[in-house]
N, C-alpha and C positions, 0 to 999 in steps of 0.2 A: 432434520436433514432429509432431503429427497434426492432420488436418482432420477433425473428428468432428461428428456431429449428436447433441446431447444433449437429453434430456427435462427439462423444468422440473418440479421437485418442489415448489417454493415460490417465490412472487414477491410480496412484501408490503412495504408502506410501514412503515419503522421509525424515521423521523425527519422533520424539517421538510421536506426534499426528498430523503431517502435511502431507498433500497429494498434489500432483501435478496433475492437470487436464489440458490436452491439447485438445482444441476444434478446429475442422476443420471449417474454414470460408467459407461461400457460395460465397462471393465476397470480394473485398478489402474495408477497412474502413480507414477513416482519424483519427487514434487513436493517442492521445497525452499523455504525462506523466500526471497522475492525473485522467485519465478516468477510469471508473469502469463498471462492468456489474452486472445485477441482474439475478440470476439463480433459476429456479424452477426444482428440481431434478426428479419429477415424475408428473403423471397426476391426482393424488388423491388430496383430500382436507386436507391431513395430511402428511406433514405440508402445511398449507394454503398459507403462504407468501413466496415470493422469498427471496433469501439471496444475500447480496451485497459482491462483491469481486473485489479487485484491478486487473487491467490488468498488470501482471508482465512483460510480454514480448509479442511481436507480430512479426510474420513472414508474408510473403505474403499470406499464406493460413491457418494460425493458430494463436490462442492466447493461452497464458500460464496463468493458474490460480493456485495460491498456497492457500490452506485453512487449517485451524485447525479444527479438529472434536471437537466441543464444545456443540452440542445439537442435536436434532432430525433431523433437516434439513441437517446438514453437515454429520451426521451419515448415512443418506440415500445416500448422495452423494458418500460417501466412498465405498459403495457397488456396484456402477455402473461400468460397464465393457466397454472395447473397443468395438466400434460398436453400442453402445446404444446412445440415443439422450436425450438432455436436452433443455428446453425452456429458451431462453436468451433475455433479454432487453439490448441493447448496441448500441453505446457507450454512457455512461451517465456521467454527471458532467460538470460543467462550470468553476469552480475554479481550475485552472491548474498551474503546476509549470512553472516558467519562469526563465531561467538561466541569471546570470549576466556575462557580458563580461569584466567588469572592476575590480570586486572584486573576492576574493577566494570564491568558492561555497562549502559550507560544508554541507554534507548530513548525517543525523543521522537517524538510524532506530532501533526500538526495537521489538524483537519477530517477528511475522508474518508481522509486518510493513515493513520489508525489501522488500516485494513484492509490496508495495505501492510507493517505490522510485527507484526500479531497472531500470525501463524503462527510468526514468529521468537520472540515472547514465550513461546508455548507450548513451543517447543523449549528455551528457557532454563530454563523451569520443569521440564520432564521430565528435563533433564540436571543439575538441582540446582545450577545456576551462580549466581553472585552478580550480581544485576541489579535495576534499578529502572525503572519505566515512568512516563512523564509524558505527559499528553494535553491538548491545548488546542483550544478552539473559541470562536467569537464569543459564544455564550450557551448556556444549558442546552438550548435547543430544537435545537441543532445537534450535540449529543453523541450518538454511537451506539456500539454494541458494549459498553457497560458491563455488560450482562447476560452477555455472552460471557466477559468477564474474570472475573466473579463465578463463572460455571460452572466455570472452570478454576482457581479460587482464586488468581488472579494479582493481587496488589495493584497499584493504579493511582492516581496522584495527578493530579487534574484541575485545569486552569486555564481560566477563561473571561475574555474581554476585559472584560465588564461586571460580573463578580463574581456572576452569577446562580447559579453552581454551583461548588463548590470554591474555589480561591484566585483572587483577582482579579489579572489580569496576563497576560503571554504565557508560553507553555510554555517558552520559552528562558530565562526567569527561573530555572528550576530548576538551570541550570548554574552559577549564581553561587557556590553554596556547595560545588561539587564540584571537588576538586583533582586527582584522578587517575582516569581512566576511559577506556573505549572508547565512542564515541558512535555510535548508529545512529538515523537520522532519516528520516521520510517526511512530506511535507506540501507546502504551497504554496511557491512560489519565494522570497518574502521571508523565510519562516521558515528555509528551507534555507540561504539566504545568511547569516542571522544565526548559525546553527549553525556554518557554515563560518568565519566571522570569530572567533567565540568560541573555537572549537577551535584555530585558529591562534594566538590570543593565549595560550591556556592549555597548548598543546602536546599536545592530545588527538589520538588517532587517531580520525578520524570517517569514517563511511560514510553516504552520502546516497542514498536511493532516489528517483529523479526521476519526476515525473508528466507528462513531456512528451507532448503529443498525438502519436498514431501512426496511420499509415494502413495499413501492411502487417503489421508485427510481426516481420518476418524480414530486414530490412536492405536491401531493394531500393529503396524509394522515397526514402530519405534525408530523410524529413520530420521526423525526431525527433533530429537530430544535436545534440550538445552540444560546446562549445568546450573544448579542452585546450591545454596549452602546446605540444603537438606537432601541432596541427591539430584536426580534428573527428572525433568517434566517434559511432556510432549507439547511442542509448539502448536500442533494442529488442534489439540483438545483444551489444554490449560491456557493456551495463547490464542492468537499470535501476539497479543499485546500483554506485556509484563511490566510490573513496577521495576524500575531500573535497579533498585537496591536488592531485588530478590533473585537476580540472575547473575551468572559469572560469564562474561564474554571474553 
């Protein structure tokens, strides 16, 4: 983990309330699917805490962060311009995605959770593994990163609640016709709970990337704990990716 000050190469609106921030790296990092960063958008004490974001993609000299504007911290981030700097803790997280070479790898994402699995999808593509990607959102206005998946020639099947784009329904509907697979999911809690239930019923090995709010990112504040059968664990340190049958949602 490093505490670094990174230059903004891009910060633009790409969805209904979603922005893409591209940060210039000072040197190369060993970034893996499931890693995340903690960003402090300014030098003031308002907001006080950093915000956690998935690393959606990485190049030799840059990382890509997609974020929804949902509060003061992300509102401040949305005003930043190219050439400005942000303080970043990175890379964070120990619970990471691991692909199966024997089974079908099924990736599900809901909303901004697509940025939590995109790097994993790129890895599956590069390793020529058997996989499918399903992505759900409320409506077409909330869909993001479709151009990114097109760029890497990664097929993706889209679901929207209102049927305004792709298939009408929930992204978890895609699991109805799948009999054997490893499941990897990132999205809102109700979606992850549904994935957990379906995986238990069908006997799938499932891995869930949690989006719990975090304050520190390295296990000190205990603000992101998740319940397990053996007590509580920290999402930022033991996660953010957990085996579905190990956590209680």
